[in-house]
C-alpha positions in Angstrom: 27.3 -9.0 -23.3 25.2 -9.3 -20.3 23.1 -6.0 -19.3 24.0 -4.1 -16.4 21.9 -3.1 -13.7 23.2 -0.3 -11.4 21.7 0.0 -8.0 22.0 3.4 -6.2 21.1 2.7 -2.5 22.9 3.5 0.6 21.8 0.7 2.8 24.3 -2.5 2.7 22.1 -4.9 3.3 19.5 -3.8 0.9 21.9 -3.6 -1.7 23.4 -6.8 -0.9 20.2 -8.4 -1.2 18.8 -6.9 -4.3 22.4 -7.4 -5.8 22.6 -11.4 -5.4 18.9 -11.7 -6.9 19.7 -9.8 -9.7 23.0 -11.9 -10.5 20.8 -14.9 -9.9 18.8 -13.7 -12.8 22.0 -13.2 -14.8 22.9 -9.5 -14.8 25.8 -7.9 -14.2 25.2 -5.5 -11.1 27.0 -2.4 -10.1 26.3 -1.0 -7.2 27.0 2.8 -5.3 25.7 4.5 -2.3 25.4 7.8 -3.6 24.0 9.8 -6.7 27.4 11.3 -7.1 29.1 8.1 -7.6 26.0 7.1 -9.7 26.6 10.0 -12.3 30.4 8.8 -12.8 29.2 5.2 -13.8 26.4 6.7 -15.9 28.7 9.0 -17.5 31.5 6.8 -18.2 29.1 3.4 -19.5 25.6 3.7 -18.7 24.0 0.7 -17.6 20.6 -0.7 -19.0 18.4 -0.1 -16.0 19.0 1.7 -12.9 17.3 0.9 -9.0 17.2 4.4 -7.4 16.3 5.2 -3.7 15.2 8.6 -3.2 16.6 9.1 0.2 20.5 8.8 -0.1 22.9 10.1 2.5 24.7 12.5 0.3 24.2 16.2 -1.3 22.0 14.7 -4.0 19.2 12.8 -3.5 17.4 10.1 -6.2 14.9 12.8 -7.3 18.0 15.1 -8.5 19.5 12.2 -10.1 16.4 10.9 -12.0 15.7 14.9 -13.2 19.3 14.6 -14.5 18.6 11.7 -15.9 15.3 12.8 -17.8 16.8 15.9 -19.0 19.7 14.2 -21.0 19.0 13.0 -24.5 21.2 9.8 -23.9 19.6 8.7 -20.7 15.8 10.0 -21.0 14.5 6.6 -22.0 16.5 4.2 -19.5 14.7 2.3 -17.3 14.8 3.8 -13.8 12.9 2.0 -10.8 12.4 4.3 -7.6 12.6 2.1 -4.5 11.7 4.0 -1.5 10.4 3.9 1.9 8.5 7.1 1.5 5.2 6.1 -0.6 5.3 8.7 -3.6 4.5 6.7 -6.8 2.8 9.8 -8.0 5.7 11.9 -7.9 7.8 9.0 -9.4 5.9 8.9 -12.6 5.3 12.5 -13.0 9.1 12.7 -12.8 9.5 10.0 -15.3 10.6 6.8 -13.4 9.8 3.7 -15.0 8.3 2.3 -12.3 7.9 2.6 -8.3 7.8 0.0 -5.3 7.7 0.8 -1.4 10.2 -0.6 0.7 10.6 -3.1 1.8 10.2 -4.9 -1.6 10.3 -8.5 -3.1 13.7 -8.4 -5.1 12.4 -11.0 -7.0 9.3 -8.7 -8.4 11.9 -6.1 -8.7 13.9 -8.8 -11.2 10.7 -9.3 -12.9 9.7 -5.4 -13.7 13.6 -5.0 -14.8 13.3 -7.9 -17.0 9.8 -6.6 -18.5 11.2 -3.1 -18.9 14.2 -4.4 -20.8 12.3 -6.4 -23.0 10.0 -3.0 -23.7 13.2 -1.1 -24.0 14.7 -3.2 -26.4 11.4 -3.6 -28.8 11.7 0.4 -29.3 14.7 0.0 -31.0 14.9 -0.6 -34.7 17.8 -3.6 -34.3 16.3 -5.8 -31.8 19.0 -7.9 -30.2 18.6 -9.6 -26.9 21.6 -9.5 -24.6 22.4 -12.7 -22.4 20.8 -12.3 -19.3 18.2 -9.7 -20.5 15.5 -12.4 -19.9 15.4 -15.5 -17.6 15.0 -18.9 -19.1 11.4 -19.9 -18.7 10.6 -23.2 -17.0 11.3 -24.1 -12.9 13.6 -21.5 -11.1 14.5 -21.9 -7.3 13.5 -18.6 -5.8 16.7 -17.7 -3.6 15.8 -18.5 0.0 12.9 -21.0 -1.1 13.2 -24.7 -1.2 10.5 -24.9 -3.7 10.8 -24.3 -7.3 8.6 -21.8 -8.9 7.1 -22.0 -12.6 7.8 -18.4 -14.2 
């Protein structure tokens, strides 16, 4: 089973771009525009990582969702990447985010950071079994929107 990445982002073009890139890396991607919808998905079947915008257009913001995740033993170590137009990396670290990226950010860099976090989180497990799609194959990859192959 491929790893699932949950995107919590209320800007459709940004969400579509990230989804396309993450699927290109081989992951299943689910996306929702609100913290409330994210909670439903997380409660039903937790993803392996989350990309979380903090300024959402509903009653809960990304900080609220992050606090809930870190307060729950089942999701405490879940990799969560804060991606925001507001530069608050110190707050993201203090509140337990795995990483912070300022918008606009490179979808390829974001994907690479998720791959690294998945590798590190799996190494913490007693039974390390990579899932297909956790790590892109090495070699030449064509970056989306780029005509030249890139060595990864």
